[in-house]
N, C-alpha and C positions, 0 to 999 in steps of 0.2 A: 207460555203463560204470560199475560201482561200485567205490568207492575201495577197500575191503577185498578186492576180488577182482581188483586192477590187474593186466593183463599186462605193465606196464611194469618196466624192469629194477630189481630189488630193491635195498634200500639196507640195507647192513651198518651195524647200530648201533655197532659196534666200530671200523668204519672212520672214522664220524661223530667218534666220542669221539676218535680219533687226531688228527683234522683240527683240532679246537678246544680240545683239553685245556690249551692254554697260555693260553686267554683266561678261565679260569675266576674268577681273581682279582678282586674288587670293589675298586673304588677309590672309597672314602668321601668324597673331596673332590668328585668329579662329583657323587655323590648329593647332598651338602649345598648346592652352590652351586644345582644344579638346583631343587631344593625350595625353598630360600629365596627365588630369584627368583620361581618358579611362584606360590608362596602369597603372598610379599611383594607383588608386583604385582598378584596377583589380588585380593586383599583390598582393596588401595588403589582397583583400579577399582571393587570393589563398594561401596565407602564413597563414591565419586563417583556411581555410580547410583542411590544411595540420597538423598543431600544435595546433589547438584551441580544446576547450573542449566541449563535447555534440554533438552527431551524426547530429541532427536536424539543428543545427546551422552551423554546418561545410558544411552540404550537402547544404545549402542555399546559404553559402559563396562561395561554389563550383560553384552554378549555376550562382550567380551574377558576379564570376571572368570569367566563361567563356563567358557569354554575353559581359561584358566590353573590355576583351581581343579580342573577336571577332571583335569588332568596332575598337579596336586599330589595329589588322591586318588588316582590310580592308582599312586602309589607302594605301594599297599596290596600289591599282589601283587608286588612286589619284596621288602617286608618279609617276607613268608612264606618265600621262597626264601633270603632274606640274613639269617636270623635271629640271626646272631652280631652284627649291628649295632644292638645295644640302646640306645645313644645316639641313632642316627638314628631309631629306632621312637618314642621319647619324642618328640623333635622333631616329628616328622610328627604324632603324636596332637595335641600342641599346636597346630599349625598347619592342620591339615585334618580328623583324624579326630574330635577332639572339637567344634569348631565346625561341622562338617556333619553331626554325630551318626551317622556311620558310623566307629566304632573298629574295630580288628583284631579285637576278640572276635567282631564279627558275620561274620567271614571265615575266621577259622584253622580251625575244625572243619570247614568246608565244603570249603575248598580240599585238605586232606588226603585226601579221598575221590576227588577229580577227579584226582589222581595217582596213585592206587593202580591197579595193573594188574588188582586183582580186580573193582574197582568202577566204573572209569571207563565212561561211557556206559550205565550200567545205572540201575534205578530207585533205587538206593543213592547215586547222583551226584547232590548238590544243584545243581550248576553244569551240568547237562545236562536234557533234556526231550526226549519225542517229538514231533518235528515232522513226521515222515512223515505223508503225506497231510492234513496241517493246517497248513501253514507260515504261510499267511495269517492263520488263526486265533489262532496263537501268536505271531504278530508283533504282531497288534492287542492282543492280552492283554498282552504286555510293555509296550507304550507306555501302556496305560491304567493298569496297576500304578502306573506312574511319579506319575500325578498323586496317588494315594493316600498315596505314599511319606512326605511330610514329616509328614503327621498320625500314621502308623503310627510313625515315630521319636519322636515326642514322647510318644506312649503308650507305646512300649517303655522308654524312659528315665525320662520324667517320672511315669508312673503304675506301670508293672510293677516298676521298681526299688525305689522305696520300699516297695510292697506285699509285695514278697519276704522284706523284713526282718520283716514281722511274719507272714505267711503263707509257710511254707515250700514248700508245694504250688505257688503261684505260679512259684517257679524251677524246680520240679521236673517241672511239667507243663504251664504256660502258655507261659512264655518259651521254651522250645525249639521250639516249633510258631508261635511268632510271628514278629517281624521279625529276619531274617537275611539274609547274601548270597546268597541262594540263587536260581537261576533257576526252578526246580522249585517250583510252588505248588500243594496244600500240601506242607510238607516239614518232617520232625522233624530238627532240627541236633542232630548228636553232642554229647556232653560235651566241654568242654575239658579236656586234659590237667590233671592236678593240679599239675604244675610251672608251668604257665602261669596258673594260676588267680589267684593273688595279684596280679599285674600287671593281669590283665583286671577284678578287682573294682574295683581303684583307678579305673581308666579309667572304668568304668561309672558310678562315683561322680560323676566329674567330668562325664560327660554328663548325669547325672541334675540337676546343678547347673546346667549350661548349659540344659537342657530348662526348668527352673523360671525361670531367667533370661527366656528368651524368653516365657515366658507371662506372667510377671511386667510385661514390657514392653507386653505386649497390655492386661493389666488396668489399666494406668495411663497410659491413652491414646497409647500408641505401637504400636498394632497394625500400621502400616504396615511396621514394621522387620520384624515376623514374616511378614507377606506377602512382602516382598522375600526374606526368607531362604527361604520355603518355595518361592518361585518360582525360586530359585537352585538348590535341591536337585531339583527337576523338571527343571530345564534341564539340570544335570549327569547324572543318572539317564538322561534321553533321549539325550543323547550316547553314554553308555555302551551303551545298548540299539542304537543304530545300529552302533557297534563290534563288538558280539556278533553281529548278524546278517549283518555284512559281512567279518568279519576273524577268526572265530574256528573254529567246527566245522561239520559238516554235520548234526549232530542227528538222526542215525538210530539209535535206540536199540536196545540189544541185550540177551540174557540174561544173557550171561556179559561179562567185563571185556574190556580188550585192553591189551596190553602197549606198548612206544614205539612199535614199527613201525606197530602198528594205530592208536594215537593220532595219530601224524603223519599216516596216510593218513586219517583223520577231520578232518584240521584244515587250516588255510591259512595261507600267506605272504603279505604284499602286497609286490609288487616294487616298486612304485611309491612314491618317496619325497617325493613332493610335498607341499606346504603341507597340502593337505586330510587327507591321509593321515597326516601328523605331527600334526596337530591331534586327529583322531578315534582315532588309535591311538596314543598317548603312551607315552613311556617304554618303548620295544622292543615294544609289544604288537601291532604289524603282523607279526611273526615268530612267530605262534603255533604252527604245525606245528613250526618249530625249537625252540621252547621245550618243548614236549613229547618232542623227542628228547634235547635237553640242558636241563633244568630249573634246572641249577645256574649257567648262565652269567649275569652280570649284564647289566641291560639295555644298558648303552654297549659291550657286545662283541658284541651280537647281529648288527649290520650287518656286522661283519668276517667273523664266523662264517658268515654267509649268503653273504656273496661268495666266500668260500673253497668252501663245499660247491657252489655253483653252477657254479664253476669246475673242481673236481676230480671230480665226479660226472658219470658220460655224460650227454648231453644228452636222453636217452629214461629217464631214471631217475625213479623213484616222487617223489624230493625236487623234481625240477624240475615234476612234476605237479601237487604240491599248492602250488607257488607261481604265482599269479595276478597280473595287470598291475595292477589297481586295486581299489577299495572296490566299484565297481559289478559288476565281473567275479566277486568274492567273493559278492555277493548272487545273482547269476544261478547259481553253482556250488550254493549252498544250495537255490535254487528248484528246480534240476533234480533234486537228491538227494532230495527231499521232495514236490514236488508231483504231485498227480493220481493218488497210490496210497494205498490205505485201509490203516488199521493192521494188517490181516489179509492185505494182498497180498504178492505177492513185489516184491524190489526186485533 
């Protein structure tokens, strides 16, 4: 059975909005405490991993650092949907975006197309790719690209940012086709809106300075620090790939976009609130189908919104169908939707 041709009880988007409308206000204190704890403890564990004693303790500290800093970095998604929280965005850049060289400017223009009803799930959607008939191939590609990410980020900011000041064509032609937070490769990122460019440029120069700081450490005999940083970036990217494959979309591309209902039917919720799910789908990312129905909801409201919808909508509804019991079930749903069918075949 395909998701877009589901025979299940249709879900009214107006009904969904009525059920969750009172949950839409973000609570900045929750965001602030979560980010400070995740990034603070994460960087402390990373410091111990680099400089501590005993390999077992250092490896455990590194694993904890990767998970916590993955959580801190995941707020990039919330920053897009809660753009009024400018102070939080600046703090997030200082604690996660700049030191990991994954600032908001790499994500902002990509995510806009992902929530656009005209471009969602089409070749114009940078967060989407055609998995139909090539699920294993695409999964392998995504994991492999993670290994190259640290070098790509250093080249993006330490090399291309300075060059763009001298050669305008670098910014106009090279940078849009290089490193950005897109699943689709190759992909040309849209331009950042004029109103967001001043802040994006300031952050970009901070990233360039941080990149050159890492290079300077390597050139002055501290190459191990650069290696640890690169390994951290790879680990975080790998965690995000697991999440993307198990808890987001079915990745069956269409020529035309999809509205809120179509996006929901192409997405997943993970019902399981266990530790593994919380670690791999931080800050509400386990409710991806719900997010595409109500993208304005802050992450701390998603669990309550999901509970309400599961209770209020009929058990045979489309919303119940897109909610799966575990990450493993989410991966199986992706495989069932995509494997064994060629790009030109029927689905």
